All heavy atoms as TSV, in Angstrom:
chain	resi	resn	atom	element	x	y	z
A	1	ALA	N	N	-49.209	-113.565	-221.682
A	1	ALA	CA	C	-50.296	-114.532	-221.557
A	1	ALA	C	C	-50.645	-114.687	-220.062
A	1	ALA	O	O	-51.825	-115.062	-219.956
A	1	ALA	CB	C	-49.623	-115.861	-222.113
A	2	ALA	N	N	-49.874	-114.324	-219.175
A	2	ALA	CA	C	-50.194	-114.450	-217.770
A	2	ALA	C	C	-50.952	-113.328	-217.238
A	2	ALA	O	O	-51.478	-113.410	-216.081
A	2	ALA	CB	C	-48.919	-114.726	-216.839
A	3	LEU	N	N	-51.011	-112.188	-217.894
A	3	LEU	CA	C	-51.572	-111.036	-217.401
A	3	LEU	C	C	-53.161	-111.123	-217.088
A	3	LEU	O	O	-53.598	-110.802	-215.901
A	3	LEU	CB	C	-51.452	-109.750	-218.278
A	3	LEU	CG	C	-50.044	-109.193	-218.343
A	3	LEU	CD1	C	-49.862	-108.187	-219.432
A	3	LEU	CD2	C	-49.519	-108.842	-217.080
A	4	PRO	N	N	-53.924	-111.718	-217.908
A	4	PRO	CA	C	-55.382	-111.859	-217.395
A	4	PRO	C	C	-55.524	-112.727	-216.205
A	4	PRO	O	O	-56.371	-112.256	-215.319
A	4	PRO	CB	C	-56.070	-112.619	-218.649
A	4	PRO	CG	C	-55.047	-112.265	-219.806
A	4	PRO	CD	C	-53.688	-112.215	-219.232
A	5	ALA	N	N	-54.691	-113.660	-215.910
A	5	ALA	CA	C	-54.809	-114.420	-214.725
A	5	ALA	C	C	-54.448	-113.552	-213.522
A	5	ALA	O	O	-55.054	-113.604	-212.339
A	5	ALA	CB	C	-54.032	-115.690	-214.693
A	6	ARG	N	N	-53.513	-112.724	-213.660
A	6	ARG	CA	C	-53.039	-111.739	-212.543
A	6	ARG	C	C	-54.053	-110.836	-212.214
A	6	ARG	O	O	-54.294	-110.415	-210.982
A	6	ARG	CB	C	-51.770	-111.154	-213.018
A	6	ARG	CG	C	-50.572	-112.170	-212.954
A	6	ARG	CD	C	-49.272	-111.636	-213.253
A	6	ARG	NE	N	-48.307	-112.647	-213.403
A	6	ARG	CZ	C	-47.016	-112.431	-213.100
A	6	ARG	NH1	N	-46.681	-111.356	-212.608
A	6	ARG	NH2	N	-46.214	-113.540	-213.214
A	7	PHE	N	N	-54.738	-110.242	-213.295
A	7	PHE	CA	C	-55.849	-109.378	-213.000
A	7	PHE	C	C	-57.013	-110.062	-212.366
A	7	PHE	O	O	-57.659	-109.573	-211.386
A	7	PHE	CB	C	-56.342	-108.699	-214.361
A	7	PHE	CG	C	-55.568	-107.552	-214.725
A	7	PHE	CD1	C	-54.545	-107.608	-215.591
A	7	PHE	CD2	C	-56.029	-106.188	-214.416
A	7	PHE	CE1	C	-53.669	-106.498	-215.998
A	7	PHE	CE2	C	-55.301	-105.081	-214.814
A	7	PHE	CZ	C	-54.176	-105.214	-215.609
A	8	ASP	N	N	-57.293	-111.290	-212.728
A	8	ASP	CA	C	-58.397	-112.026	-212.083
A	8	ASP	C	C	-57.998	-112.366	-210.595
A	8	ASP	O	O	-58.849	-112.306	-209.705
A	8	ASP	CB	C	-58.545	-113.466	-212.689
A	8	ASP	CG	C	-59.161	-113.402	-214.113
A	8	ASP	OD1	O	-59.719	-112.333	-214.455
A	8	ASP	OD2	O	-59.080	-114.471	-214.858
A	9	ALA	N	N	-56.698	-112.539	-210.351
A	9	ALA	CA	C	-56.270	-112.930	-208.909
A	9	ALA	C	C	-56.559	-111.674	-207.999
A	9	ALA	O	O	-56.622	-111.937	-206.871
A	9	ALA	CB	C	-54.760	-113.224	-208.996
A	10	VAL	N	N	-56.403	-110.403	-208.533
A	10	VAL	CA	C	-56.676	-109.367	-207.747
A	10	VAL	C	C	-58.101	-108.880	-207.714
A	10	VAL	O	O	-58.503	-107.744	-207.093
A	10	VAL	CB	C	-55.693	-108.048	-207.993
A	10	VAL	CG1	C	-54.268	-108.529	-207.758
A	10	VAL	CG2	C	-55.887	-107.569	-209.401
A	11	GLY	N	N	-58.971	-109.579	-208.434
A	11	GLY	CA	C	-60.294	-109.254	-208.464
A	11	GLY	C	C	-60.720	-108.147	-209.413
A	11	GLY	O	O	-61.744	-107.410	-209.100
A	12	ALA	N	N	-60.022	-107.857	-210.346
A	12	ALA	CA	C	-60.170	-106.961	-211.396
A	12	ALA	C	C	-60.016	-107.449	-212.862
A	12	ALA	O	O	-59.079	-107.099	-213.523
A	12	ALA	CB	C	-59.331	-105.787	-211.257
A	13	PRO	N	N	-60.866	-108.439	-213.162
A	13	PRO	CA	C	-60.694	-109.113	-214.429
A	13	PRO	C	C	-60.561	-108.015	-215.671
A	13	PRO	O	O	-61.234	-107.114	-215.562
A	13	PRO	CB	C	-61.769	-110.072	-214.706
A	13	PRO	CG	C	-62.721	-109.668	-213.571
A	13	PRO	CD	C	-62.034	-108.889	-212.603
A	14	ILE	N	N	-59.722	-108.336	-216.615
A	14	ILE	CA	C	-59.406	-107.402	-217.680
A	14	ILE	C	C	-60.072	-107.939	-218.958
A	14	ILE	O	O	-59.998	-108.991	-219.386
A	14	ILE	CB	C	-57.818	-107.018	-217.918
A	14	ILE	CG1	C	-57.677	-105.837	-218.864
A	14	ILE	CG2	C	-57.156	-108.250	-218.278
A	14	ILE	CD1	C	-56.366	-105.232	-218.742
A	15	ASP	N	N	-60.742	-106.841	-219.672
A	15	ASP	CA	C	-61.337	-107.145	-220.986
A	15	ASP	C	C	-60.209	-107.343	-221.924
A	15	ASP	O	O	-59.155	-106.789	-221.848
A	15	ASP	CB	C	-62.221	-105.988	-221.402
A	15	ASP	CG	C	-63.491	-105.830	-220.661
A	15	ASP	OD1	O	-63.807	-106.786	-220.019
A	15	ASP	OD2	O	-64.113	-104.770	-220.750
A	16	ALA	N	N	-60.499	-108.034	-223.090
A	16	ALA	CA	C	-59.528	-108.345	-224.160
A	16	ALA	C	C	-59.089	-106.954	-224.774
A	16	ALA	O	O	-57.876	-106.704	-225.140
A	16	ALA	CB	C	-60.103	-109.309	-225.251
A	17	ASP	N	N	-60.023	-105.948	-225.083
A	17	ASP	CA	C	-59.732	-104.879	-225.708
A	17	ASP	C	C	-58.806	-103.962	-224.778
A	17	ASP	O	O	-57.941	-103.295	-225.254
A	17	ASP	CB	C	-61.015	-104.029	-226.040
A	17	ASP	CG	C	-61.754	-104.713	-227.229
A	17	ASP	OD1	O	-61.077	-105.421	-227.858
A	17	ASP	OD2	O	-62.874	-104.388	-227.376
A	18	ALA	N	N	-59.149	-103.972	-223.414
A	18	ALA	CA	C	-58.511	-103.172	-222.477
A	18	ALA	C	C	-56.928	-103.691	-222.381
A	18	ALA	O	O	-55.986	-102.936	-222.315
A	18	ALA	CB	C	-59.087	-103.128	-221.096
A	19	LEU	N	N	-56.833	-105.070	-222.434
A	19	LEU	CA	C	-55.453	-105.712	-222.327
A	19	LEU	C	C	-54.674	-105.316	-223.640
A	19	LEU	O	O	-53.562	-104.969	-223.528
A	19	LEU	CB	C	-55.534	-107.193	-222.277
A	19	LEU	CG	C	-54.285	-107.998	-222.211
A	19	LEU	CD1	C	-53.443	-107.590	-221.008
A	19	LEU	CD2	C	-54.579	-109.401	-222.141
A	20	ALA	N	N	-55.353	-105.224	-224.852
A	20	ALA	CA	C	-54.649	-104.927	-226.001
A	20	ALA	C	C	-54.158	-103.506	-225.867
A	20	ALA	O	O	-52.997	-103.160	-226.478
A	20	ALA	CB	C	-55.566	-105.118	-227.246
A	21	LEU	N	N	-54.962	-102.571	-225.444
A	21	LEU	CA	C	-54.553	-101.156	-225.261
A	21	LEU	C	C	-53.414	-101.058	-224.259
A	21	LEU	O	O	-52.495	-100.406	-224.445
A	21	LEU	CB	C	-55.786	-100.276	-224.775
A	21	LEU	CG	C	-55.531	-98.935	-224.364
A	21	LEU	CD1	C	-54.986	-98.164	-225.578
A	21	LEU	CD2	C	-56.746	-98.187	-223.811
A	22	LEU	N	N	-53.514	-101.831	-223.169
A	22	LEU	CA	C	-52.449	-101.698	-222.084
A	22	LEU	C	C	-51.087	-102.173	-222.766
A	22	LEU	O	O	-50.043	-101.451	-222.587
A	22	LEU	CB	C	-52.859	-102.722	-221.069
A	22	LEU	CG	C	-52.041	-102.659	-219.799
A	22	LEU	CD1	C	-52.757	-102.950	-218.590
A	22	LEU	CD2	C	-50.778	-103.618	-219.881
A	23	LEU	N	N	-51.076	-103.220	-223.462
A	23	LEU	CA	C	-49.833	-103.769	-224.132
A	23	LEU	C	C	-49.298	-102.759	-225.193
A	23	LEU	O	O	-48.192	-102.579	-225.314
A	23	LEU	CB	C	-50.027	-105.199	-224.673
A	23	LEU	CG	C	-50.383	-106.210	-223.515
A	23	LEU	CD1	C	-50.712	-107.586	-224.281
A	23	LEU	CD2	C	-49.111	-106.378	-222.660
A	24	ASP	N	N	-50.284	-102.192	-225.938
A	24	ASP	CA	C	-49.901	-101.319	-227.013
A	24	ASP	C	C	-49.362	-100.066	-226.364
A	24	ASP	O	O	-48.168	-99.576	-226.822
A	24	ASP	CB	C	-51.132	-100.834	-227.860
A	24	ASP	CG	C	-50.726	-100.034	-229.065
A	24	ASP	OD1	O	-49.953	-100.402	-229.891
A	24	ASP	OD2	O	-51.305	-98.928	-229.123
A	25	GLU	N	N	-49.898	-99.552	-225.316
A	25	GLU	CA	C	-49.351	-98.231	-224.687
A	25	GLU	C	C	-48.131	-98.504	-223.982
A	25	GLU	O	O	-47.247	-97.587	-224.043
A	25	GLU	CB	C	-50.340	-97.683	-223.738
A	25	GLU	CG	C	-51.594	-97.145	-224.492
A	25	GLU	CD	C	-51.301	-95.791	-225.283
A	25	GLU	OE1	O	-50.346	-95.159	-224.904
A	25	GLU	OE2	O	-51.927	-95.588	-226.247
A	26	SER	N	N	-47.937	-99.699	-223.346
A	26	SER	CA	C	-46.597	-99.914	-222.698
A	26	SER	C	C	-45.543	-100.385	-223.479
A	26	SER	O	O	-44.404	-100.426	-223.172
A	26	SER	CB	C	-46.872	-100.915	-221.536
A	26	SER	OG	O	-47.166	-102.232	-222.113
A	27	ARG	N	N	-45.924	-100.704	-224.834
A	27	ARG	CA	C	-44.918	-101.139	-225.878
A	27	ARG	C	C	-44.270	-102.371	-225.436
A	27	ARG	O	O	-43.029	-102.637	-225.871
A	27	ARG	CB	C	-44.015	-100.013	-226.312
A	27	ARG	CG	C	-44.719	-98.895	-226.802
A	27	ARG	CD	C	-43.839	-97.861	-227.520
A	27	ARG	NE	N	-44.671	-96.744	-228.074
A	27	ARG	CZ	C	-44.472	-95.419	-227.739
A	27	ARG	NH1	N	-43.412	-95.024	-226.970
A	27	ARG	NH2	N	-45.293	-94.499	-228.196
A	28	GLY	N	N	-44.756	-103.194	-224.499
A	28	GLY	CA	C	-44.132	-104.351	-224.199
A	28	GLY	C	C	-42.978	-104.229	-223.096
A	28	GLY	O	O	-42.399	-105.245	-222.817
A	29	HIS	N	N	-42.662	-103.075	-222.760
A	29	HIS	CA	C	-41.580	-102.888	-221.931
A	29	HIS	C	C	-41.971	-103.362	-220.472
A	29	HIS	O	O	-42.997	-103.037	-219.940
A	29	HIS	CB	C	-41.106	-101.336	-221.759
A	29	HIS	CG	C	-39.922	-101.140	-220.977
A	29	HIS	ND1	N	-39.909	-101.079	-219.576
A	29	HIS	CD2	C	-38.680	-100.952	-221.365
A	29	HIS	CE1	C	-38.662	-100.877	-219.223
A	29	HIS	NE2	N	-37.947	-100.863	-220.223
A	30	PRO	N	N	-41.192	-104.260	-219.958
A	30	PRO	CA	C	-41.657	-104.932	-218.673
A	30	PRO	C	C	-41.955	-103.989	-217.560
A	30	PRO	O	O	-43.036	-104.067	-216.965
A	30	PRO	CB	C	-40.317	-105.809	-218.299
A	30	PRO	CG	C	-39.657	-106.005	-219.536
A	30	PRO	CD	C	-39.858	-104.874	-220.400
A	31	TYR	N	N	-41.189	-103.010	-217.234
A	31	TYR	CA	C	-41.387	-101.986	-216.131
A	31	TYR	C	C	-42.674	-101.260	-216.522
A	31	TYR	O	O	-43.599	-101.086	-215.657
A	31	TYR	CB	C	-40.193	-101.146	-215.948
A	31	TYR	CG	C	-40.613	-99.989	-214.922
A	31	TYR	CD1	C	-40.560	-100.349	-213.489
A	31	TYR	CD2	C	-40.909	-98.798	-215.230
A	31	TYR	CE1	C	-40.960	-99.444	-212.560
A	31	TYR	CE2	C	-41.226	-97.790	-214.333
A	31	TYR	CZ	C	-41.092	-98.192	-212.916
A	31	TYR	OH	O	-41.529	-97.195	-212.045
A	32	CYS	N	N	-42.772	-100.847	-217.754
A	32	CYS	CA	C	-43.905	-99.857	-218.024
A	32	CYS	C	C	-45.221	-100.755	-218.091
A	32	CYS	O	O	-46.226	-100.233	-217.719
A	32	CYS	CB	C	-43.723	-99.216	-219.420
A	32	CYS	SG	S	-42.261	-98.135	-219.430
A	33	THR	N	N	-45.085	-101.994	-218.546
A	33	THR	CA	C	-46.321	-102.870	-218.610
A	33	THR	C	C	-46.804	-103.109	-217.055
A	33	THR	O	O	-48.049	-103.022	-216.797
A	33	THR	CB	C	-45.981	-104.247	-219.170
A	33	THR	OG1	O	-45.590	-104.026	-220.600
A	33	THR	CG2	C	-47.147	-105.179	-219.160
A	34	MET	N	N	-45.814	-103.378	-216.243
A	34	MET	CA	C	-46.171	-103.675	-214.688
A	34	MET	C	C	-46.735	-102.326	-214.056
A	34	MET	O	O	-47.756	-102.362	-213.353
A	34	MET	CB	C	-44.872	-104.017	-214.006
A	34	MET	CG	C	-45.047	-104.211	-212.456
A	34	MET	SD	S	-45.047	-102.817	-211.391
A	34	MET	CE	C	-43.606	-101.951	-211.799
A	35	LEU	N	N	-46.214	-101.217	-214.433
A	35	LEU	CA	C	-46.663	-99.942	-213.965
A	35	LEU	C	C	-48.083	-99.661	-214.405
A	35	LEU	O	O	-48.955	-99.346	-213.563
A	35	LEU	CB	C	-45.800	-98.858	-214.341
A	35	LEU	CG	C	-45.835	-97.483	-213.723
A	35	LEU	CD1	C	-45.350	-97.622	-212.283
A	35	LEU	CD2	C	-44.875	-96.523	-214.482
A	36	LEU	N	N	-48.404	-99.828	-215.681
A	36	LEU	CA	C	-49.744	-99.644	-216.134
A	36	LEU	C	C	-50.702	-100.707	-215.733
A	36	LEU	O	O	-51.833	-100.363	-215.462
A	36	LEU	CB	C	-49.695	-99.532	-217.783
A	36	LEU	CG	C	-50.914	-99.156	-218.441
A	36	LEU	CD1	C	-51.491	-97.880	-217.809
A	36	LEU	CD2	C	-50.649	-99.006	-219.905
A	37	CYS	N	N	-50.256	-101.949	-215.590
A	37	CYS	CA	C	-51.141	-102.983	-214.995
A	37	CYS	C	C	-51.549	-102.602	-213.607
A	37	CYS	O	O	-52.838	-102.654	-213.296
A	37	CYS	CB	C	-50.445	-104.228	-214.959
A	37	CYS	SG	S	-50.250	-105.138	-216.493
A	38	ARG	N	N	-50.711	-102.139	-212.692
A	38	ARG	CA	C	-50.970	-101.741	-211.425
A	38	ARG	C	C	-51.972	-100.586	-211.480
A	38	ARG	O	O	-53.013	-100.591	-210.721
A	38	ARG	CB	C	-49.781	-101.502	-210.678
A	38	ARG	CG	C	-49.958	-101.151	-209.147
A	38	ARG	CD	C	-48.854	-100.796	-208.377
A	38	ARG	NE	N	-48.170	-99.557	-208.913
A	38	ARG	CZ	C	-47.097	-99.039	-208.690
A	38	ARG	NH1	N	-46.315	-99.676	-207.776
A	38	ARG	NH2	N	-46.771	-97.881	-209.142
A	39	ALA	N	N	-51.688	-99.648	-212.148
A	39	ALA	CA	C	-52.562	-98.316	-212.170
A	39	ALA	C	C	-53.973	-98.634	-212.686
A	39	ALA	O	O	-54.951	-98.197	-212.261
A	39	ALA	CB	C	-51.888	-97.312	-212.955
A	40	SER	N	N	-53.963	-99.625	-213.714
A	40	SER	CA	C	-55.282	-99.928	-214.434
A	40	SER	C	C	-56.090	-100.763	-213.503
A	40	SER	O	O	-57.363	-100.590	-213.403
A	40	SER	CB	C	-54.956	-100.675	-215.705
A	40	SER	OG	O	-54.302	-99.936	-216.637
A	41	ALA	N	N	-55.466	-101.727	-212.842
A	41	ALA	CA	C	-56.236	-102.595	-211.930
A	41	ALA	C	C	-56.755	-101.809	-210.747
A	41	ALA	O	O	-57.999	-102.010	-210.269
A	41	ALA	CB	C	-55.259	-103.687	-211.281
A	42	ARG	N	N	-56.051	-100.880	-210.202
A	42	ARG	CA	C	-56.543	-99.912	-209.208
A	42	ARG	C	C	-57.711	-99.187	-209.630
A	42	ARG	O	O	-58.769	-98.994	-208.928
A	42	ARG	CB	C	-55.501	-98.936	-208.759
A	42	ARG	CG	C	-54.528	-99.519	-207.746
A	42	ARG	CD	C	-53.733	-98.362	-207.143
A	42	ARG	NE	N	-52.439	-98.789	-206.918
A	42	ARG	CZ	C	-51.327	-98.041	-207.048
A	42	ARG	NH1	N	-51.505	-96.764	-207.366
A	42	ARG	NH2	N	-50.085	-98.466	-206.884
A	43	ALA	N	N	-57.743	-98.684	-210.947
A	43	ALA	CA	C	-58.765	-97.872	-211.488
A	43	ALA	C	C	-60.027	-98.784	-211.704
A	43	ALA	O	O	-61.061	-98.267	-211.586
A	43	ALA	CB	C	-58.360	-97.309	-212.765
A	44	GLY	N	N	-59.696	-100.069	-211.955
A	44	GLY	CA	C	-60.866	-101.034	-212.253
A	44	GLY	C	C	-61.524	-101.579	-210.974
A	44	GLY	O	O	-62.528	-102.094	-211.044
A	45	LEU	N	N	-60.709	-101.649	-209.808
A	45	LEU	CA	C	-61.248	-102.152	-208.716
A	45	LEU	C	C	-62.509	-101.772	-208.194
A	45	LEU	O	O	-63.421	-102.628	-207.862
A	45	LEU	CB	C	-60.237	-102.202	-207.628
A	45	LEU	CG	C	-58.886	-103.214	-207.714
A	45	LEU	CD1	C	-57.924	-102.976	-206.639
A	45	LEU	CD2	C	-59.563	-104.592	-207.700
A	46	PRO	N	N	-62.816	-100.498	-208.118
A	46	PRO	CA	C	-64.148	-100.096	-207.653
A	46	PRO	C	C	-65.331	-100.795	-208.255
A	46	PRO	O	O	-66.333	-101.177	-207.679
A	46	PRO	CB	C	-64.186	-98.630	-207.811
A	46	PRO	CG	C	-62.793	-98.050	-207.845
A	46	PRO	CD	C	-61.998	-99.402	-208.416
A	47	GLY	N	N	-65.286	-100.910	-209.669
A	47	GLY	CA	C	-66.340	-101.563	-210.365
A	47	GLY	C	C	-66.117	-103.063	-210.460
A	47	GLY	O	O	-66.897	-103.901	-211.023
A	48	GLY	N	N	-64.871	-103.518	-210.072
A	48	GLY	CA	C	-64.532	-104.996	-210.132
A	48	GLY	C	C	-64.209	-105.440	-211.569
A	48	GLY	O	O	-64.106	-106.606	-211.786
A	49	HIS	N	N	-63.846	-104.540	-212.483
A	49	HIS	CA	C	-63.662	-105.019	-213.749
A	49	HIS	C	C	-62.656	-103.939	-214.470
A	49	HIS	O	O	-62.912	-102.788	-214.216
A	49	HIS	CB	C	-64.991	-105.144	-214.675
A	49	HIS	CG	C	-64.739	-106.136	-215.668
A	49	HIS	ND1	N	-65.073	-107.387	-215.515
A	49	HIS	CD2	C	-64.463	-105.939	-217.082
A	49	HIS	CE1	C	-64.907	-108.111	-216.720
A	49	HIS	NE2	N	-64.457	-107.184	-217.607
A	50	THR	N	N	-61.683	-104.467	-215.100
A	50	THR	CA	C	-60.806	-103.578	-215.871
A	50	THR	C	C	-61.074	-103.327	-217.328
A	50	THR	O	O	-60.967	-104.348	-218.059
A	50	THR	CB	C	-59.299	-104.042	-215.718
A	50	THR	OG1	O	-59.059	-104.320	-214.307
A	50	THR	CG2	C	-58.315	-103.064	-216.232
A	51	GLU	N	N	-61.659	-102.291	-217.726
A	51	GLU	CA	C	-62.002	-101.923	-219.016
A	51	GLU	C	C	-61.156	-100.830	-219.591
A	51	GLU	O	O	-60.213	-100.372	-218.940
A	51	GLU	CB	C	-63.570	-101.553	-219.004
A	51	GLU	CG	C	-64.487	-102.639	-218.501
A	51	GLU	CD	C	-65.927	-102.251	-218.351
A	51	GLU	OE1	O	-66.144	-100.918	-218.410
A	51	GLU	OE2	O	-66.707	-103.069	-218.272
A	52	ILE	N	N	-61.550	-100.421	-220.816
A	52	ILE	CA	C	-60.666	-99.485	-221.470
A	52	ILE	C	C	-60.579	-98.142	-220.776
A	52	ILE	O	O	-59.481	-97.605	-220.520
A	52	ILE	CB	C	-61.154	-99.265	-222.961
A	52	ILE	CG1	C	-60.794	-100.423	-223.829
A	52	ILE	CG2	C	-60.565	-97.901	-223.511
A	52	ILE	CD1	C	-61.247	-100.339	-225.308
A	53	ALA	N	N	-61.733	-97.843	-220.099
A	53	ALA	CA	C	-61.743	-96.576	-219.206
A	53	ALA	C	C	-60.674	-96.718	-218.054
A	53	ALA	O	O	-60.006	-95.762	-217.723
A	53	ALA	CB	C	-63.105	-96.401	-218.679
A	54	ALA	N	N	-60.522	-97.933	-217.425
A	54	ALA	CA	C	-59.513	-98.066	-216.444
A	54	ALA	C	C	-58.157	-97.929	-216.901
A	54	ALA	O	O	-57.251	-97.404	-216.238
A	54	ALA	CB	C	-59.761	-99.430	-215.737
A	55	VAL	N	N	-57.856	-98.500	-218.098
A	55	VAL	CA	C	-56.543	-98.338	-218.658
A	55	VAL	C	C	-56.228	-96.915	-218.974
A	55	VAL	O	O	-55.204	-96.417	-218.707
A	55	VAL	CB	C	-56.259	-99.350	-219.934
A	55	VAL	CG1	C	-55.007	-99.024	-220.528
A	55	VAL	CG2	C	-56.563	-100.702	-219.580
A	56	SER	N	N	-57.272	-96.258	-219.505
A	56	SER	CA	C	-57.116	-94.790	-219.758
A	56	SER	C	C	-56.806	-94.041	-218.549
A	56	SER	O	O	-55.932	-93.103	-218.532
A	56	SER	CB	C	-58.458	-94.239	-220.503
A	56	SER	OG	O	-58.542	-94.930	-221.742
A	57	ALA	N	N	-57.432	-94.350	-217.468
A	57	ALA	CA	C	-57.288	-93.666	-216.227
A	57	ALA	C	C	-55.835	-94.033	-215.694
A	57	ALA	O	O	-55.088	-93.137	-215.298
A	57	ALA	CB	C	-58.164	-94.049	-215.122
A	58	GLY	N	N	-55.502	-95.230	-215.894
A	58	GLY	CA	C	-54.116	-95.622	-215.512
A	58	GLY	C	C	-53.116	-94.957	-216.330
A	58	GLY	O	O	-51.925	-94.562	-215.763
A	59	LEU	N	N	-53.251	-94.676	-217.511
A	59	LEU	CA	C	-52.382	-93.995	-218.342
A	59	LEU	C	C	-52.048	-92.474	-217.786
A	59	LEU	O	O	-51.022	-91.993	-217.818
A	59	LEU	CB	C	-52.805	-93.876	-219.784
A	59	LEU	CG	C	-52.522	-95.119	-220.615
A	59	LEU	CD1	C	-53.357	-95.044	-221.967
A	59	LEU	CD2	C	-51.193	-95.210	-220.907
A	60	LEU	N	N	-53.128	-91.841	-217.353
A	60	LEU	CA	C	-53.096	-90.495	-216.710
A	60	LEU	C	C	-52.059	-90.563	-215.555
A	60	LEU	O	O	-51.274	-89.716	-215.333
A	60	LEU	CB	C	-54.231	-90.004	-216.175
A	60	LEU	CG	C	-55.366	-89.749	-217.409
A	60	LEU	CD1	C	-56.644	-89.338	-216.799
A	60	LEU	CD2	C	-54.803	-88.653	-218.262
A	61	GLU	N	N	-52.102	-91.691	-214.908
A	61	GLU	CA	C	-51.236	-91.815	-213.615
A	61	GLU	C	C	-49.747	-92.087	-214.061
A	61	GLU	O	O	-48.740	-91.545	-213.490
A	61	GLU	CB	C	-51.732	-92.898	-212.685
A	61	GLU	CG	C	-50.917	-93.137	-211.526
A	61	GLU	CD	C	-51.317	-94.269	-210.632
A	61	GLU	OE1	O	-52.601	-94.483	-210.619
A	61	GLU	OE2	O	-50.519	-94.879	-209.994
A	62	VAL	N	N	-49.601	-93.048	-214.914
A	62	VAL	CA	C	-48.236	-93.583	-215.295
A	62	VAL	C	C	-47.416	-92.628	-216.079
A	62	VAL	O	O	-46.189	-92.612	-216.036
A	62	VAL	CB	C	-48.129	-94.989	-215.845
A	62	VAL	CG1	C	-48.955	-95.974	-214.990
A	62	VAL	CG2	C	-48.948	-94.897	-217.246
A	63	ARG	N	N	-48.119	-91.730	-216.755
A	63	ARG	CA	C	-47.345	-90.703	-217.623
A	63	ARG	C	C	-46.558	-89.748	-216.753
A	63	ARG	O	O	-45.679	-89.091	-217.182
A	63	ARG	CB	C	-48.313	-90.030	-218.525
A	63	ARG	CG	C	-48.762	-90.904	-219.556
A	63	ARG	CD	C	-49.631	-90.224	-220.622
A	63	ARG	NE	N	-49.949	-91.040	-221.587
A	63	ARG	CZ	C	-51.214	-90.964	-222.338
A	63	ARG	NH1	N	-52.086	-90.055	-222.002
A	63	ARG	NH2	N	-51.440	-91.838	-223.403
A	64	GLU	N	N	-46.968	-89.710	-215.432
A	64	GLU	CA	C	-46.099	-88.844	-214.495
A	64	GLU	C	C	-45.002	-89.647	-213.998
A	64	GLU	O	O	-44.047	-88.800	-213.279
A	64	GLU	CB	C	-47.129	-88.284	-213.406
A	64	GLU	CG	C	-48.185	-87.488	-214.063
A	64	GLU	CD	C	-49.144	-86.937	-212.896
A	64	GLU	OE1	O	-48.638	-86.868	-211.662
A	64	GLU	OE2	O	-50.215	-86.583	-213.193
A	65	ASP	N	N	-44.809	-90.838	-214.136
A	65	ASP	CA	C	-43.706	-91.607	-213.651
A	65	ASP	C	C	-42.515	-91.482	-214.598
A	65	ASP	O	O	-42.596	-91.728	-215.794
A	65	ASP	CB	C	-44.048	-93.063	-213.578
A	65	ASP	CG	C	-43.000	-93.983	-212.745
A	65	ASP	OD1	O	-41.927	-94.115	-213.415
A	65	ASP	OD2	O	-43.216	-94.350	-211.731
A	66	GLU	N	N	-41.314	-91.123	-214.021
A	66	GLU	CA	C	-40.171	-90.942	-214.920
A	66	GLU	C	C	-39.789	-92.243	-215.587
A	66	GLU	O	O	-39.133	-92.067	-216.666
A	66	GLU	CB	C	-38.999	-90.335	-214.065
A	66	GLU	CG	C	-38.482	-91.294	-213.080
A	66	GLU	CD	C	-37.521	-90.677	-212.088
A	66	GLU	OE1	O	-37.670	-89.456	-211.787
A	66	GLU	OE2	O	-36.458	-91.397	-211.879
A	67	GLY	N	N	-40.044	-93.276	-215.145
A	67	GLY	CA	C	-39.767	-94.580	-215.787
A	67	GLY	C	C	-40.546	-94.828	-217.008
A	67	GLY	O	O	-40.235	-95.673	-217.774
A	68	TRP	N	N	-41.727	-94.239	-217.164
A	68	TRP	CA	C	-42.548	-94.413	-218.320
A	68	TRP	C	C	-41.941	-94.218	-219.613
A	68	TRP	O	O	-42.230	-94.778	-220.622
A	68	TRP	CB	C	-43.875	-93.551	-218.132
A	68	TRP	CG	C	-44.858	-93.791	-219.176
A	68	TRP	CD1	C	-45.187	-92.968	-220.178
A	68	TRP	CD2	C	-45.610	-95.051	-219.388
A	68	TRP	NE1	N	-46.216	-93.549	-220.937
A	68	TRP	CE2	C	-46.504	-94.822	-220.487
A	68	TRP	CE3	C	-45.682	-96.289	-218.675
A	68	TRP	CZ2	C	-47.393	-95.796	-220.948
A	68	TRP	CZ3	C	-46.591	-97.179	-219.163
A	68	TRP	CH2	C	-47.395	-97.024	-220.280
A	69	GLU	N	N	-40.934	-93.297	-219.527
A	69	GLU	CA	C	-40.078	-93.021	-220.816
A	69	GLU	C	C	-39.265	-94.180	-221.243
A	69	GLU	O	O	-38.789	-94.146	-222.341
A	69	GLU	CB	C	-39.377	-91.731	-220.622
A	69	GLU	CG	C	-40.316	-90.437	-220.549
A	69	GLU	CD	C	-39.628	-89.173	-220.252
A	69	GLU	OE1	O	-38.400	-89.090	-220.691
A	69	GLU	OE2	O	-40.284	-88.205	-219.889
A	70	LEU	N	N	-39.042	-95.086	-220.375
A	70	LEU	CA	C	-38.266	-96.229	-220.845
A	70	LEU	C	C	-38.790	-96.990	-222.012
A	70	LEU	O	O	-38.088	-97.648	-222.755
A	70	LEU	CB	C	-38.188	-97.215	-219.666
A	70	LEU	CG	C	-37.444	-96.670	-218.384
A	70	LEU	CD1	C	-37.494	-97.782	-217.250
A	70	LEU	CD2	C	-35.890	-96.627	-218.754
A	71	ARG	N	N	-40.184	-96.916	-222.213
A	71	ARG	CA	C	-40.798	-97.637	-223.313
A	71	ARG	C	C	-40.361	-97.056	-224.676
A	71	ARG	O	O	-40.495	-97.670	-225.734
A	71	ARG	CB	C	-42.281	-97.599	-223.095
A	71	ARG	CG	C	-42.893	-96.118	-223.381
A	71	ARG	CD	C	-44.244	-96.165	-222.969
A	71	ARG	NE	N	-44.798	-94.819	-223.248
A	71	ARG	CZ	C	-45.623	-94.524	-224.166
A	71	ARG	NH1	N	-46.189	-95.558	-224.917
A	71	ARG	NH2	N	-46.062	-93.303	-224.485
A	72	ASP	N	N	-39.846	-95.902	-224.579
A	72	ASP	CA	C	-39.320	-95.191	-225.840
A	72	ASP	C	C	-37.832	-95.425	-226.119
A	72	ASP	O	O	-37.360	-94.967	-227.218
A	72	ASP	CB	C	-39.609	-93.682	-225.735
A	72	ASP	CG	C	-41.136	-93.320	-225.708
A	72	ASP	OD1	O	-41.974	-94.053	-226.252
A	72	ASP	OD2	O	-41.400	-92.382	-224.896
A	73	ALA	N	N	-37.219	-96.120	-225.186
A	73	ALA	CA	C	-35.723	-96.370	-225.447
A	73	ALA	C	C	-35.495	-97.444	-226.396
A	73	ALA	O	O	-36.180	-98.277	-226.680
A	73	ALA	CB	C	-35.212	-96.707	-224.090
């Protein structure tokens, strides 16, 4: 529930569909959610908005992190 406010705070508000994708992909695992939030916000910052494309770009980055597999545990 706090994630949209956190995206707003860094100047990269997140769309509802993008947030749903982010939570689905991270499977609610705290570390994986944080990792994908950070990568997605970075991808969304140039345009000032975090959309599905930003989450998709974030996924490309986080899949290389060894901790990303924690969501499957």
